[in-house]
Each structure stands twice: as C-alpha cells, then as structure tokens.
N, C-alpha and C positions, 0 to 999 in steps of 0.2 A: 174538515167539515163534515160529522157524520150523516147518515141518508138511513131512511128505512124503505127498507124493498119490499114489494107484492109481488108472489110470482102465485101463477094459476096456471092450468091447462084446460084447453078449449077446443072445439072444433071452428074450422077455418069461417064457418058462415056467421059464428058467432062474436067473431073478434071485431067486427065495427063498432058494434054496439057496447062491446064492454071496452073498447078503446074510447070509446065517447063520453062514456059515464066515468071512466077515472079522470080524465081530462078535465071534466065539468066538476070533479073532487081537487083538482089541484095536483095531479101527476105531473112532475116536473121533466120526465122522460120517460119512454116507454119503449121498449125492444123486444123483438119475437123471436125465438129459437123454435128450429124442430124437435119437437116432443119427442119424436121416435127416433131421432138419431142415437145410437148405440153409443156413445164415447162423447164426453164433452168436445174432444176436438174437431168433431164432424158438425158440431151446433154454430152454421154460421150464424151472424146476430143481422139484422136490419132495421132499418126504420123504414118502414113502406110510405109513399106519399100518399097525400088524401085523397081517398078515395080508391087506392090498389090495394090489392089483394096480397096478403105473403104466398110464401112460396110451397107450404106445407098444408096437408090435411089434419093435422093436428098441429097443437101451436102450444108453447110453454111461452107466457106471456108476462116479462118482467118490468114493473113500474117504480118507480124513486119517488118519493115523498120527503119532505122536511120530516127528520128525524122526531122533531116533536109532535108529528100529527097522530090522533088518537084514533088505535087500531079497533078498538070495540066500534066506536062512532063511523068508523070506515067499513067494517064490516055491516055493521047494521043498513046504514045508507044504503050499499051495493045491493043489499037484500029486497029493501024496497026499490030501487030502479030497475034492478034484473030479479026478478021472485024465480026464475028457473035455477040460478046459482048458489048452490051448496056451500055454506059457512065452510065445511073441512075442504073446499078446494083452495083456499085462502091459505097462503103461508106466508109470513112474515118475519124478517130477520134484520139486524141491523148490519150496516154497511158501515165501514171507515172506509174513506179516500184510499187510505195506505192498502186496504185489503185489495182493491182493482190492481193499484200498481204492482203490489207483490205477487199477486196472481199472476200476473202479464212478466214480469220480471224471471219468474223463477220457472217459465217456461221458454222464454225467449231467448235466442243465442244469435250473434252476429249473420248477416246474411248479404250474399253479393246479387245485385242487381245489372245484369249488362258487364261492359267494362270496367269500368271505375268505382260504381255507385256503392256502398256498402250501409246496412242500414245497423247502428247499434242501440242498446238500450241503453238507459243513461247510468247504470250500474256496473259495463263494463268498457275499460280503457282500450281504444283502438290501438293499432302500433303506431311509433312516431318516426319512423325510419321508412317508409313508402310515400313517396313524395305524389305518385301517382293516383293514390286513392281518394274517393272523396266519400266523407263521412257523413252519415247524420244522426246525431242523439237525439234516442224518443225517447218518451213518456207519454204514452197515448191518453191517460188520465180516464175520464169518461167517455172520452170521442172514439169514431170509429178510425182504424186505420194504423196497423203496425207494419204493413208490408207482408204479414204472414199469408191473406187471404191472396187468391188467385189474381182478384180483378186488380189488387194495389199493386202486386207483382207484375204485371202486364203492363201496368201504369207508370211504374218505376221502369222497367226496361224501356219502354218506351223513349222515356224523357234522357235516360243514359245516351241514346242513339242518337240525338239532335244535337246540332250545334246551336248552346244557347246562349255563347258570349252575346253580354250589350241587348238581348231581347229580354220584351216584357209578357209576362206569364198568366195566365187568369185561369185559376182551379177552384171549378163549383162543385160544391160538395166535399170541400177539403177537408171536414173530422180533423183528425190529428193536426194536420196540417204539414203532414208527411208529403205531398207531390209538390206542395206550392216551395216549401224547404229546400227538398231536392234540388227543382228546378235553380234556384239561389246557389243553392251551393255547388250545384255543376258550372255555374257562369251567369246565368241569367242576373241582370239589371234591376228589375222589380218583379214583383211577384203579388198579384191578389188572390185574397181565399175568400170563399162565399160558402156558407152554410144557414140552412133554416133552425140551426140547434144553436142558440147562445153558448151552450157549453164546449161545442165545437170550436167558437172563436175563441173562447178564453183558453181552451187545451193548445190553441194552434199558436196565439200569442205567447203563451209559455215556452213552446216548443222551438219557436223563432229566437226569444233570448235565449236558451241555451246553447243554439248553431250559431249566434252572434250575425244573426241577419235580422232581424226584428226591424232595425232602420229602413227596411227594402222592401217588407211585408204589409201591406194595406188588409185589412180583414172586414167584410160586411156581411149584413143580412140580404137576403135576395130583393126585400123592397127597399134598401138603402144603396144599391148598387147602378151606379150612374157616370162611367169611366170611359174612357177610350177605348176602342179596339187594341186587343193584345195581339202581340206577333206570334204567341202559341196559345192555345187553347184546350184545356183538358176538363173533363167530367165524367167523374168515377161515383154514379149515384144508382137507379134503376132502368129497365128499359120501361115504363112506362113517363115517369119523368123525362126521361130523353127524348121522348116522340113528342111530348108536351112542349118542351120550351124549345125546340131545334131552333124555330126563327129568331128565338131570342140569343141563342148561341152564335147564331149566322152574324149577326150584327155586333157581336163581342169578339169575333176573331176577324184580321185585317187581311184586304186580298193576299193570295198567296200563304196564308197562316198554315203551319201544320196543326192539326187538331186530332185529339182521341177523345173516344169514349164506352165509359166502360161501366160494370155492374150489370151484363149483359148475360142471360142464360142463352145455352146453344139450343137453339129455335127461335130465337126470338129475334135474330139478326137480320132478317130478311125485310121484314116490315121496317126497320131503323135504316136499310140500307138504302129500301126506295126513299123513304123520307127524306133523310141527308143529302141522297144526290139531287135534290133542287137549288143545294147551295154548295156542296162538296165535290171536289173530282179527286180522283184518285183512289178511291176509298178500297180497302182491303182488310181480311178479318183475320184475327189470331185467336188461337184458343188455347186454354188450360185450364185442364181438369175438364167442368163443366160451361165454363167461363169465357166469355168473348168480349175481345177489345176491336173497334172499328176505327181506323184510321184514315186520314187522308190530308186535303190542303182546302181551304177557303178560296172559292173559285175568283178566279182575277176579275 
C-alpha cells in the first residue's frame, strides 16, 4: 500500500499544535526527527507520548496519510488552522511500502547482541552450520525497532543474558516485535507485545510469522491488555511514559521477575530510579552512547 508523506521543519514549541492539527486531518502516523542532525544516520526517530515534548530544539515532522489524500486541500486547511505556517514549509512525496523496506535493507547488516543472538535482515541468509546461533529475521516495515538504535541494542543484550527457557515475557512498546521475538527465539515459552500503534502490531505479527513464532506471540493495544503477570518484563519506550506507567508495569511482572526499561537519555535515569525503587530491587544502570537501560527484579 502506498502512502502520502508530509514533511515540515518547525520549532519545538510549535510541535504540539502542529501534531494535533495533523491528527485531526487524518494523519495515520507522526514521527519526529532532529532537524539539525548532520547526516541521516544521526536522525533518531521518535513517536513521543501524549503531552511529551521531543528531544531537539528544531524538528523535522513526518506525517503519513492515505495516498489519495488531497494535497491542496490539506495545505489550505492547515493554513486555516495554523496561520503562521508557510505553504513552502510543506513538502509532499509519495512513499511505497517497498521504499521503506528497501532503504532499511540497503543499510542494515547482520549484528550480534550478547553471546548468541544475531539480528539478520530478511534479505540475507544466516549460516546454517552454527547450532549455537540464535537468529531473528527482521523486516521492520513502518514500525520502530531494528537493533541499530542503542536502546534496542541494550535490550537485546539484556535478553541474551537471561535464562528464558519456559518463561513468559511481556514487551511493552513492541514496535517491530524485535524484543518479544528475540525472547521467543532464545527459549521463552510465550510472549506478549503491546504497542499503541496498530501498524506496529501488524509489523510484529508479520515478523513473528517470518520467525515461526507467531503461535507463541499475542499482541495487544494498551487498553486491551488484561493478562497474567509475566516472568520477564521489558519496555523500550521513552522516559516520560516510563515514569507514568511504572505502577502498571509493576503489576505486569511476577514477584522476582527480571525487568528492564530503556528509551532513557543520560540524565533522565535518576528520577526513574527513584520511581521504580518502590516496586523493584537490584536496580542498575547500563549506558550506550547517550542512552540508558535500567534493570532489576520485581520485589517479591
């Protein structure tokens, strides 16, 4: 299915109003990038939670619409809703699904995480003669999560270090499904993936099929989630939602369950450590580049 992408650059204080207007006009997804990044590789992509400001002073906002959306009508309506917005700020282009996949596959090489785990793009065959290799075959589609971002890498390495045989795992903010699927390939008996983006659930289901674990992965929107606490809990989202959702995450983990949270910038961890100390023990901080993972165990 093709899409219409609208891109514009704006100041951080303008973002909430612009995003609200685009959602009212039918945007299917909205992602934000650092407009001042010197290269595309430096442009981390985020979908901030409701009311949460992005991380950069100047933002490139990308919104996806159905391909048949009237560009002229969209421009005129935005001009009425946002009079300060100049028409030449709006850049449109048609995007085919294969363009997203191709751009990712052209850059992505197989990557190891921990002792056993490897993430392979779907277009590269892994070796067949290494019985100790645990391979996740991935096609992220329109969902976030390929292993290239430091937060995802921190979470994958944490999972590789656990004994997951026979365990149940909950992955909150599952994106492409990479963490839940990795847990299943590492021996978990079952996994639950949760995401507020329906497209992410579609991508997760597709990747689970590719990895032959679809029968052990259940997928939910957050308001649909009503399941038993898990043996292992992991969430890779952003610091604001991590703080807000801490009591819910505590209920979602069994006593003694290992847990990890990431999507945290260096400097944001102290407040989260205090917040999570109410329910979790043995808290530790691991960092990669400018990002943090907090891990520990649910208090018995």
